[in-house]
N, C-alpha and C positions, 0 to 999 in steps of 0.2 A: 504494500500500500504506500503510495507516494503522497507527500504533503507539500503544499505550496509554500507554507511558511517555513523558512530555514531553521528557525529555533525549534519548532515542533519536529521537523524532520531529523535534526541532530539528536534530540532527546529520544525519538523513536528508535533510531539506530542503536543508541547506547542501551536502552532498556530491552530491545530484542536480544542482544547478546547476553545480557545479564539473566534473563528469565530462565534460560536452559540450565544455568549453574546453580540456581537456588533450590534448596531442598523443599522449602515451603513456598510454592509458586505464588500463593496469594500475597506474599510480601511485596511483590513487584507493583501491586496496585497502590501501595503506600510509599512508593519511591519518592525521595525528596525532590528529584528533578520534576516529577509530575506535579507535585504540590507547588513548586516554584512557577510552573507555567500558569496554573490557576491564579496564583497570587499576582501575576503580571497583568491580568485582564483589566483591573481598575485603573492601571497606569496608562493604558492605550487611549488614543483618540476614540471618541464615541463611534465613529463610522467603521473602525477596525475591530471593535470588540466582538461582534457577532461572528465574523468569519474566524477569528482567532479561537474563540471559545468552541466553535464547531469542530475545528481541527483537533483541539485537545480531547473533545469527547470521542472523536473517531479513533484517536490514539488509545484512549482508555478502553474502547470497545475491542480494538485489535488485541490489546494485552489480555483482556478478559478471555477472549477466544483462545489465545495461546495457553493461558492457564488451564482452561477447561480441557483442551486437547492433550495436555501433558500430565494431567492428574491421573493416577492409577485408578482403574475400576476393577470390579469383580471379574470382568471378562478377560482382562489382560494380566492379571496377577497369577503367579505360579501357584499350583495347588499345594496345600499344606496338609500333611497327615498328622492330625492332632493326637493320634495314638502312638506316634513314633517316639522312641526314647531319646530323641535328639532333635535339634533344630533342622527341619526339612529344608530351610533356606541356606544351610551351610555348605551345600554341594558335596564335594568329595572330602571336605575337611570335617569328617565325622569324628566325634570324640570316642575314645576307647571306653567300652562298657565294662563294668565290673562283673566278674563271673558270679553267678548265683551261688556257687560253692562257697563264696566268702561270707554269705549271710548266715544268720543264726537266730534262733528264737530268743526273745527277751527273757531274762531270768524269771521275771514274775509270771510270765505265761507258762514257762516250763514247770515252775513250782505249782501253779494253778492246776495243771494237768495231773501232777502227782497227788495233790490234795483231793481232787475230785475222784481220782481212781480209788483212793482209800474209802471214800464215802460210798462209791458205787458198790464196792465189795461189802460194805456194811448194810446195803439194802436201800440206800437213798437214791432218789431221782435228783436231777439238777435243773434249775430254771434260772436263766440269766436275768439279772436285774436291769432296770432302766436308768438312763442317764439324764432324764428329765421327767418330772412327775408333777402331781397336783397336791393341793393342801389336804384333801381327804385322805389320800394314801400315806402322805408324810406324817400327818398328825391325827386327824379325827378317827380313822380306822384303828389307830394304835392307842386309843384311850387318852389322847391329848385334846380335850375339848377346847374351843376357842377361848382365849384368855388364860389358859392353863400356864402357871409359872414355869413349868418344865420346858415349855417351848423356847424359852430364852437360852437354854443350854445348847440348842441346835442352831448355831449361828452360821447359816449357809447362804447360798446365792439364789436370788430370785429374779425373774424377768418382770417387766412392767405389766405383763398380762397376768401375773400371779402364779406362773409356773415355777417349779422349784428344782434346783440341782440337788438331788437327794444327799442328805448328810449321813444316811445309813441305808443298808440294804433291807432294813425292816419294812421299808415302803412296799415290799412285795408280799408281806405276810397275808394281808387280806385277800389278794388275788390267788395266792397259792392255796389257802384254806378253802376258798370257794371252788377252785379248779379241781381239787382232789377230795372234796367232801364226799363224793360217791364212794370213795374207798372205805370210809367208815361204815356205810350202809351195806357193804359187801363183807364186812368183818376184817378189813385190812387197815393198817395204820396210814396216816399221812406222814411220809418221811421224805423231806425235801431239803436240799441245800441250795443256796442262792448266791452265786458269785456275782460281783459287779464293782463298778468304779463309783466312788462317792467323793463328795466335795465339801470342804469346810473352810470358813474364813479364819485361818490359823496364822499365828506368828511363826514363820518358818525357822526351824533350827534342825539340829542333827536327828531329832526324834519326832518332828512334826512336819507334815506336808499338807498343802491345801487340797491335793488330789491324791487319792490312794485307793487300793483295792480292799474289799471286805468280803467276808463269807458269812452269810446268814444261814442258820439251820433251824428247822422246826419239825417237831415230831408230836403227833397227836393220836391218842388211842384210848381205850378204856383202861383204867387202873394205872396210869403213868404217874410217877412221882419223881422227887428230886434225886433219888438214888439212880434212876435211869439216866438222868441228865449227867451226873458226875461220871458214871461208868462210860457213857458214850464219848464224852470229851477226853477222858483219860485214855481210852483205847485209841482214839484218833491221834492224840499227841504222841503217845508212845510209838505208834506205827510211823508217824511222820519223822520223829527225831531218832527213831531206832534205838531207844534206850528206855529203861524203866524210870518212871517219874513219880515223885511224891506230889500230891495235889491237895489243895484245901479251898474252901469257899468262905467268903465273909460277906455280911449283909451289905446291900447297896439299894439304890432306888432307880427303877425304870417304870414309867407309867404303864407299859404294855406287858409287864410280868409281875407276878405276885405269888410267892416271895421272889425277890431279886437278889442276885449275887454277883460279886466279883470272883472270878476263878483264877487261882494262883498256882504256880508250880514252884517246886524247889529250885532256886536260882542256880543255873550252871556255874561252875567255877570261873569260866571265861568271862562271865558277866557280873561277877561280884565286885563290889566297890571297896571292900576291905575295911568297912566301918565296924564290923563285929556285932552289929545290932540285928534285931529280928527282921528289920526291913531289908537287910542284906541277904537274908536267908531265903526270902520269898520274892517272886516276881509276878505282879498282877498282869494277867495275859489277856483277859477278855471279859465281857459282860454276858450274863445269862440269867435264866430264871424260869419259873413255871408260867405258861401263857395265861395272861389275865382273863378271867371269865368274860369281861366286856369285849375283849378282842375276839373270843370265840363266838359270842353272840352277834357281833357285827358281821361275821361270816356265815351266820345261820346255823351254827353248831351249838348244841345244848351242853353247857358246862356242867350240868348236873349228871350227865352221862359220860362225857369225855373230858380228859385232861391232857395236857401236853407241856413240852418244854421248848425253849428257843434260846439261841445264842447268836452273838455276832463277834467275829474276830478279824483283826486287820491282817491281811495276807502279807503285806509288806513287812509287818513286824515279825511274823513267823519266819520269813526268809532272812531278815536281819539276824535273828538269833541263830538260825541254822548255819549260816556261813560266817558269822562274826563280822558283819559289815558295820562300819562305824557311823555311817551317815545315811539316813533314809533318802536324802535328796539325790543320791547317786542314781536311783532308779529312773528319775525323770530328767536327768542331766544330758542324756544322749552322748556321754563321753565314751568314746570307743575303747579307751584304755581300761575302763571299768567293765564294759559289756563283754569285751573279748575274753575275760576270765571265765565266762560261762558258756563260751561257744562250744 
């Protein structure tokens, strides 16, 4: 396109050369030379302004057409395989891929399998917990009515819509009791373990994490008492640690069990603090108790006929003790030097 005005023609030639070099073609429409031409219009004699302005507008239209023609479109872009494990636009320069033989299971998942295998052999089924839940299953179904002071002990994360990141796998108790209630009608027990990830608003240190794994257990049948609870947990722990253990219970409080206990084992030598006190002899390991009658009623189970026990234990804590790991934060750190020890 030719321009009669020499100034416009000179700017046109300059901008034509520049437009092909710009990554963002639209920037050419903001060129300082183009703005200078527009700024010159008021300085011209009145009879020249219309023709000068017309040529500037023609130049701007030409530049816009060039921009549009050089912009990439879906039809002229190379295809991208979004499933490829590398950048499809890199051509022959493909990165070397790590062999799958270099991967391994996370230690928590390995130990989870070992724990579940023990309970399978003890006659338990397994149901995975949820990572998002509601107020009813987190509190109400577990005998935490609205306004109950014990709710303050479960400082967890909530969404604006009122959904909850569960602070314990006990949120699954009501679902499990309802799901397996027909077992009781057939003369069979409800025996279920519930592994899952839980979340708490914790101050992080060597023994506290905001995200960790927990294993819930629940057993309901006729004639079940605290002796069955202690025997079940002792059998599991001795099988998991492959050694004989001394255990004891001490009173505690949970709204969803009555009576409630802290379950402790004789502290292994490797975990003793050397204080010589009774606290150094025992290690509180988990919370447990007899299922509260109100929890059974919420699931439609008659507590005058059936009783049961439940417990919740931190899987991370079991693994810490098994391998003598000094800091619980290692599990979520993604540090290869730590994880490779368990490959």
